[in-house]
C-alpha positions as CSV (number, residue, x, y, z in Angstrom):
1,X,14.8,34.2,21.7
2,X,12.3,32.9,19.1
3,X,14.4,29.9,18.3
4,X,14.8,29.1,22.0
5,X,11.0,29.4,22.6
6,X,10.2,27.2,19.6
7,X,12.7,24.6,20.7
8,X,11.5,24.5,24.3
9,X,7.8,24.3,23.2
10,X,8.4,21.6,20.6
11,X,10.4,19.5,23.0
12,X,7.7,19.9,25.6
13,X,5.0,18.8,23.1
14,X,7.1,15.8,22.1
15,X,7.6,14.8,25.7
16,X,3.9,15.0,26.3
17,X,2.9,13.0,23.2
18,X,5.3,10.1,23.9
19,X,5.8,10.1,27.6
20,X,3.5,12.5,29.4
21,X,0.1,11.5,27.9
22,X,0.7,7.7,28.4
23,X,1.7,8.4,32.1
24,X,-1.3,10.8,32.6
25,X,-3.9,8.4,31.2
26,X,-2.5,5.5,33.2
27,X,-2.6,7.5,36.5
28,X,-6.1,8.8,35.8
29,X,-7.3,5.3,35.0
30,X,-6.0,4.1,38.4
31,X,-7.9,6.7,40.3
32,X,-11.1,7.1,38.2
33,X,-11.2,3.9,36.1
34,X,-14.3,1.8,36.1
35,X,-14.6,-1.9,35.3
36,X,-16.9,-3.4,32.7
37,X,-19.6,-5.6,34.1
38,X,-19.0,-8.8,32.2
39,X,-21.2,-11.9,32.2
40,X,-21.4,-15.1,30.2
41,X,-23.9,-14.7,27.4
42,X,-24.6,-16.2,24.0
43,X,-26.3,-13.6,21.8
44,X,-26.9,-14.1,18.1
45,X,-23.7,-13.0,16.4
46,X,-23.1,-12.0,12.8
47,X,-19.4,-12.0,11.7
48,X,-18.8,-9.8,8.8
49,X,-15.5,-10.4,6.9
50,X,-14.5,-7.7,4.6
51,X,-12.6,-9.0,1.5
52,X,-11.1,-7.5,-1.6
53,X,-9.1,-10.0,-3.7
54,X,-8.3,-12.4,-0.8
55,X,-8.1,-15.7,-2.7
56,X,-4.9,-16.6,-0.8
57,X,-6.4,-16.2,2.7
58,X,-10.2,-16.4,2.6
59,X,-10.5,-20.2,2.8
60,X,-8.2,-20.3,5.9
61,X,-10.2,-17.4,7.4
62,X,-13.5,-19.1,6.9
63,X,-12.2,-22.4,8.4
64,X,-10.8,-20.5,11.4
65,X,-14.2,-18.8,11.9
66,X,-16.1,-22.1,11.6
67,X,-13.8,-23.6,14.2
68,X,-14.6,-21.0,16.9
69,X,-16.1,-22.2,20.2
70,X,-19.5,-20.7,19.8
71,X,-22.9,-22.3,19.1
72,X,-23.2,-22.6,15.4
73,X,-27.0,-22.1,15.5
74,X,-26.3,-18.6,17.0
75,X,-23.5,-17.7,14.6
76,X,-23.8,-16.2,11.1
77,X,-20.8,-15.7,8.8
78,X,-21.0,-13.2,6.0
79,X,-18.2,-12.4,3.6
80,X,-18.5,-8.8,2.2
81,X,-16.8,-8.9,-1.1
82,X,-15.8,-5.5,-2.4
83,X,-16.2,-6.4,-6.1
84,X,-13.3,-8.9,-5.9
85,X,-11.8,-9.7,-9.3
86,X,-9.9,-12.9,-8.4
87,X,-11.3,-16.2,-7.1
88,X,-12.4,-14.9,-3.7
89,X,-16.1,-15.1,-4.5
90,X,-15.9,-18.6,-5.9
91,X,-14.0,-19.8,-2.8
92,X,-16.6,-18.3,-0.5
93,X,-19.3,-19.9,-2.5
94,X,-17.8,-23.3,-1.9
95,X,-18.6,-22.9,1.8
96,X,-22.3,-22.2,1.2
97,X,-23.3,-25.7,2.3
98,X,-21.7,-24.9,5.7
99,X,-23.8,-21.8,6.1
100,X,-21.3,-19.1,4.9
101,X,-23.0,-16.3,3.1
102,X,-21.5,-14.2,0.3
103,X,-22.6,-10.6,-0.1
104,X,-20.9,-9.1,-3.2
105,X,-21.1,-5.3,-3.6
106,X,-22.8,-4.3,-6.8
107,X,-20.5,-1.3,-7.1
108,X,-17.0,-1.0,-5.6
109,X,-17.2,1.8,-3.0
110,X,-14.7,0.6,-0.4
111,X,-14.5,-1.5,2.7
112,X,-16.9,0.5,4.9
113,X,-19.6,0.6,2.2
114,X,-19.2,-3.2,1.7
115,X,-19.6,-3.8,5.4
116,X,-22.7,-1.6,5.5
117,X,-24.3,-3.7,2.9
118,X,-23.5,-6.9,4.7
119,X,-24.9,-5.5,8.0
120,X,-28.2,-4.8,6.2
121,X,-28.5,-8.5,5.3
122,X,-27.4,-9.8,8.7
123,X,-29.6,-11.0,11.6
124,X,-27.2,-11.0,14.6
125,X,-27.8,-8.9,17.8
126,X,-24.0,-8.4,17.9
127,X,-22.1,-7.5,14.8
128,X,-18.4,-8.7,14.7
129,X,-16.1,-7.3,12.1
130,X,-12.9,-9.0,11.0
131,X,-10.4,-9.0,8.1
132,X,-9.6,-11.9,5.8
133,X,-6.0,-12.2,7.1
134,X,-7.0,-12.1,10.8
135,X,-7.0,-15.3,12.8
136,X,-9.1,-15.5,15.9
137,X,-8.4,-17.5,19.0
138,X,-10.8,-20.4,19.5
139,X,-12.6,-18.7,22.4
140,X,-12.4,-15.1,21.0
141,X,-16.1,-14.8,20.4
142,X,-17.0,-16.0,23.8
143,X,-14.7,-13.4,25.3
144,X,-15.7,-10.4,23.2
145,X,-19.5,-10.7,23.6
146,X,-19.4,-10.9,27.4
147,X,-18.8,-7.2,27.8
148,X,-22.2,-6.5,26.2
149,X,-23.8,-7.7,29.5
150,X,-22.9,-4.1,30.6
151,X,-25.7,-1.8,29.2
152,X,-23.1,1.1,29.1
153,X,-21.0,-0.8,26.5
154,X,-21.8,-0.3,22.8
155,X,-18.6,-1.5,21.2
156,X,-15.8,-3.9,22.2
157,X,-12.4,-4.4,20.5
158,X,-10.2,-7.4,21.1
159,X,-6.4,-7.7,21.6
160,X,-4.6,-7.7,18.3
161,X,-1.3,-9.7,18.4
162,X,1.1,-9.0,15.6
163,X,3.3,-11.9,14.5
164,X,6.4,-11.6,12.3
165,X,6.5,-14.2,9.5
166,X,10.3,-14.1,9.7
167,X,11.2,-16.3,12.8
168,X,14.3,-14.1,13.4
169,X,12.3,-10.9,13.1
170,X,12.3,-8.4,10.2
171,X,13.1,-4.8,10.8
172,X,9.6,-3.6,10.0
173,X,8.0,-6.5,11.8
174,X,10.0,-5.9,15.0
175,X,9.3,-2.2,14.9
176,X,5.5,-2.8,14.4
177,X,5.4,-5.2,17.4
178,X,7.2,-2.8,19.6
179,X,5.0,0.1,18.7
180,X,1.8,-1.9,19.0
181,X,2.7,-3.3,22.4
182,X,3.2,0.3,23.6
183,X,-0.1,1.4,22.0
184,X,-2.1,-1.4,23.7
185,X,-1.0,-0.2,27.1
186,X,-2.4,3.2,26.3
187,X,-5.7,1.6,25.1
188,X,-6.0,-0.4,28.3
189,X,-5.9,2.8,30.3
190,X,-8.3,4.7,28.0
191,X,-10.7,1.8,28.2
192,X,-10.7,1.7,32.0
193,X,-11.0,5.5,32.2
194,X,-14.2,5.5,30.1
195,X,-14.0,4.8,26.4
196,X,-11.5,4.1,23.6
197,X,-11.2,6.6,20.7
198,X,-10.5,3.8,18.2
199,X,-10.6,0.1,17.8
200,X,-8.6,-2.6,16.0
201,X,-10.4,-2.8,12.6
202,X,-9.6,-6.4,12.1
203,X,-11.5,-7.6,15.2
204,X,-14.2,-5.6,17.0
205,X,-17.9,-6.0,17.9
206,X,-20.8,-3.6,18.0
207,X,-24.4,-3.9,19.3
208,X,-26.8,-3.9,16.3
209,X,-29.0,-1.3,18.0
210,X,-25.9,1.0,18.2
211,X,-24.4,0.4,14.8
212,X,-24.5,3.5,12.6
213,X,-24.5,3.5,8.8
214,X,-21.0,4.9,8.4
215,X,-20.1,7.1,5.5
216,X,-18.3,5.1,2.8
217,X,-15.1,7.2,2.8
218,X,-14.7,7.0,6.6
219,X,-12.2,4.6,8.3
220,X,-14.5,2.4,10.3
221,X,-12.1,1.4,13.1
222,X,-11.6,5.1,14.0
223,X,-15.1,6.7,13.6
224,X,-17.0,3.8,15.2
225,X,-15.8,4.9,18.7
226,X,-16.9,8.5,18.1
227,X,-20.3,7.3,16.9
228,X,-20.7,5.1,20.0
229,X,-19.6,8.0,22.3
230,X,-22.2,10.3,20.7
231,X,-24.8,7.8,21.8
232,X,-23.6,8.1,25.4
233,X,-22.0,4.6,25.4
234,X,-18.5,3.2,25.9
235,X,-16.1,1.5,23.6
236,X,-13.9,-0.9,25.6
237,X,-10.9,-3.2,25.2
238,X,-10.9,-6.9,26.1
239,X,-7.3,-8.2,26.1
240,X,-8.6,-11.8,26.5
241,X,-10.4,-11.7,23.1
242,X,-7.3,-12.4,21.0
243,X,-6.8,-12.1,17.3
244,X,-3.6,-12.4,15.2
245,X,-2.2,-10.6,12.2
246,X,1.1,-11.0,10.4
247,X,3.2,-7.8,10.2
248,X,4.3,-6.4,6.9
249,X,7.8,-7.3,6.0
250,X,8.3,-4.7,3.4
251,X,9.0,-1.1,4.5
252,X,7.2,0.3,1.5
253,X,4.1,-1.8,2.3
254,X,4.1,-0.6,5.9
255,X,4.7,3.0,4.7
256,X,1.7,2.9,2.3
257,X,-0.5,1.4,4.9
258,X,0.3,4.0,7.5
259,X,-0.1,6.9,5.0
260,X,-3.6,5.5,4.1
261,X,-4.7,5.1,7.8
262,X,-3.4,8.5,9.0
263,X,-4.9,10.3,5.9
264,X,-8.3,8.7,6.5
265,X,-8.1,9.3,10.2
266,X,-7.4,13.0,9.7
267,X,-10.4,13.3,7.4
268,X,-12.6,11.6,10.0
269,X,-11.2,13.7,12.8
270,X,-12.0,16.9,11.0
271,X,-15.6,15.8,10.4
272,X,-16.2,14.4,13.9
273,X,-14.6,17.3,15.7
274,X,-17.6,19.4,14.6
275,X,-20.1,16.8,15.9
276,X,-18.2,16.5,19.2
277,X,-18.2,20.3,19.7
278,X,-19.2,21.6,23.2
279,X,-17.4,21.4,26.5
280,X,-14.2,19.5,26.9
281,X,-14.4,16.0,28.2
282,X,-12.1,13.1,28.6
283,X,-13.0,11.8,25.1
284,X,-11.9,15.1,23.5
285,X,-8.7,15.1,25.5
286,X,-7.9,11.6,24.2
287,X,-8.6,12.6,20.6
288,X,-6.2,15.6,20.8
289,X,-3.5,13.8,22.8
290,X,-3.6,10.3,21.2
291,X,-4.6,11.2,17.7
292,X,-4.2,14.8,16.6
293,X,-1.0,15.6,18.4
294,X,0.6,12.3,17.3
295,X,-0.3,13.0,13.6
296,X,1.2,16.5,13.9
297,X,4.4,15.1,15.5
298,X,6.4,15.3,12.3
299,X,5.9,19.1,12.2
300,X,7.0,19.3,15.9
301,X,10.0,17.1,15.2
302,X,11.1,19.4,12.3
303,X,10.6,22.5,14.4
304,X,12.7,21.1,17.2
305,X,15.5,20.2,14.9
306,X,15.6,23.5,12.9
307,X,15.3,25.7,16.0
308,X,18.1,23.7,17.6
309,X,20.3,24.4,14.6
310,X,20.0,28.2,15.4
311,X,20.9,27.6,19.0
312,X,24.0,25.4,18.5
313,X,27.0,26.9,20.2
314,X,25.1,29.1,22.6
315,X,25.7,26.6,25.4
316,X,26.6,22.9,25.8
317,X,22.9,21.8,26.3
318,X,21.9,22.9,22.8
319,X,25.0,21.4,21.3
320,X,24.3,18.0,23.0
321,X,20.6,18.0,22.1
322,X,21.5,18.6,18.4
323,X,24.0,15.9,18.5
324,X,21.5,13.5,20.1
325,X,18.8,14.2,17.5
326,X,21.3,14.0,14.6
327,X,22.6,10.7,16.0
328,X,19.1,9.3,16.3
329,X,18.2,10.1,12.7
330,X,21.6,8.7,11.5
331,X,20.8,5.5,13.4
332,X,17.3,5.4,11.7
333,X,19.0,5.8,8.3
334,X,21.4,3.0,9.2
335,X,18.4,0.8,10.2
336,X,16.8,1.5,6.8
337,X,20.0,0.5,5.0
338,X,20.3,-2.7,7.0
339,X,16.7,-3.6,6.5
340,X,17.1,-3.2,2.7
341,X,20.1,-5.5,2.8
342,X,18.1,-8.1,4.9
343,X,20.3,-7.6,8.0
344,X,19.2,-7.8,11.6
345,X,18.5,-4.4,13.1
346,X,18.7,-5.1,16.8
347,X,18.6,-1.8,18.7
348,X,18.2,0.2,15.4
349,X,14.7,-1.1,15.2
350,X,13.2,1.7,17.4
351,X,14.7,4.7,15.6
352,X,14.1,3.1,12.2
353,X,10.4,2.4,12.8
354,X,9.9,5.7,14.6
355,X,11.1,7.7,11.6
356,X,9.2,5.5,9.2
357,X,5.9,6.1,11.0
358,X,6.4,9.8,11.3
359,X,7.5,10.1,7.7
360,X,4.2,8.4,6.7
361,X,2.3,10.8,9.0
362,X,4.0,13.7,7.3
363,X,3.0,12.5,3.8
364,X,-0.6,11.9,5.0
365,X,-0.7,15.3,6.5
366,X,0.3,16.9,3.2
367,X,-2.3,14.9,1.4
368,X,-4.9,16.0,3.9
369,X,-4.0,19.7,3.6
370,X,-4.2,19.4,-0.2
371,X,-7.6,18.0,0.1
372,X,-6.8,14.5,-1.2
373,X,-9.3,11.8,-0.2
374,X,-8.4,8.2,0.0
375,X,-11.7,6.5,-0.5
376,X,-11.0,3.3,-2.3
377,X,-9.8,0.4,-0.2
378,X,-7.0,-1.7,-1.5
379,X,-5.5,-4.1,1.0
380,X,-1.7,-4.3,1.1
381,X,-0.8,-8.0,0.6
382,X,2.6,-9.6,0.0
383,X,3.0,-12.1,-2.9
384,X,3.5,-15.1,-0.7
385,X,2.0,-18.5,-0.1
386,X,-1.5,-18.7,1.4
387,X,-1.6,-18.0,5.1
388,X,-1.5,-21.2,7.2
389,X,-4.1,-22.0,9.8
390,X,-3.3,-20.5,13.1
391,X,-3.2,-22.8,16.2
392,X,-4.7,-21.6,19.4
393,X,-1.5,-22.4,21.1
394,X,0.2,-19.8,18.9
395,X,-2.2,-17.1,20.1
396,X,-1.8,-18.1,23.7
397,X,1.9,-17.9,23.6
398,X,1.9,-14.5,21.8
399,X,-0.6,-13.2,24.3
400,X,1.6,-14.2,27.3
401,X,4.6,-12.5,25.7
402,X,2.8,-9.2,25.9
């Protein structure tokens, strides 16, 4: 009876995480959603680009930013160098005559701390944060600032489009794109319903008057939404403010990145849960359903499988369910082997990436329980040629594909 109860409960939780919650939030947004009151505006904008040893990409990033369709007299570009040890600072310095400002951290304390120092030196009414490897659509700034015409909005995140460097699609890249497209549909519903619980860290904007000095060990793209919510304001999603990032091609790089993100998010969630105490509201429901339960999914998956082992043979339903789960994990293993041998995964992409993401969450959860803290930011970069300039037509095509 215990095994049966554990199996039914764990399967129910998994169904809620991956099917029930996305459906629930979509339905609620249809009945109770509210639009953002957008208007054309041209506030002073400070773009803060976080950089740590980005000599391969920083020049292209600056050129991309300088080419944005926004009045240059109302635009400030600051590169926040987190004590880079390569030629990043020298490259940024070569753009000084074009108005680009270098703010090098005196002590290496991580991405969030470097951004905080750059914000102190900035003058913009709207602060836009972006990464060195992110390319913005030519009109991305015009799009992202228009939501600030709504006084209820404190933060806006743009649409992040992942592009695979491999034209035929790598296993990790295809899995990342599939996952992210599903994730963005959830974000659209959460945004309409009230507020997001997280933003895309490579492209988001905040009112200066709302920007908190975030703790250095916090992951900014997660905690900023909680800080904005605590001020009684909304964090919203603008799908027309488009940015592009290349996916990781290496499974090990993707795994390390996801471990770091989940680990830092768990640390942030434990801290902000105390600050968000009180009665339940939609924001808390989203935190539990979208973040906490998804990070705990590896435990639920393991419980479902082990309890199903004890139930095998009792009836055909449990035998079929065990066979289905085992087949799914075998397909994921086959996908891993094919990816290692540079073969196309096809339909194996989904089980492969699903297991990779949950394995990373499991490792992050163990690190969190042990009290490990990942403070120091070290971007995962492949040893490849410098990133080429992104054409606006590339962004438009990718956006339509979504």
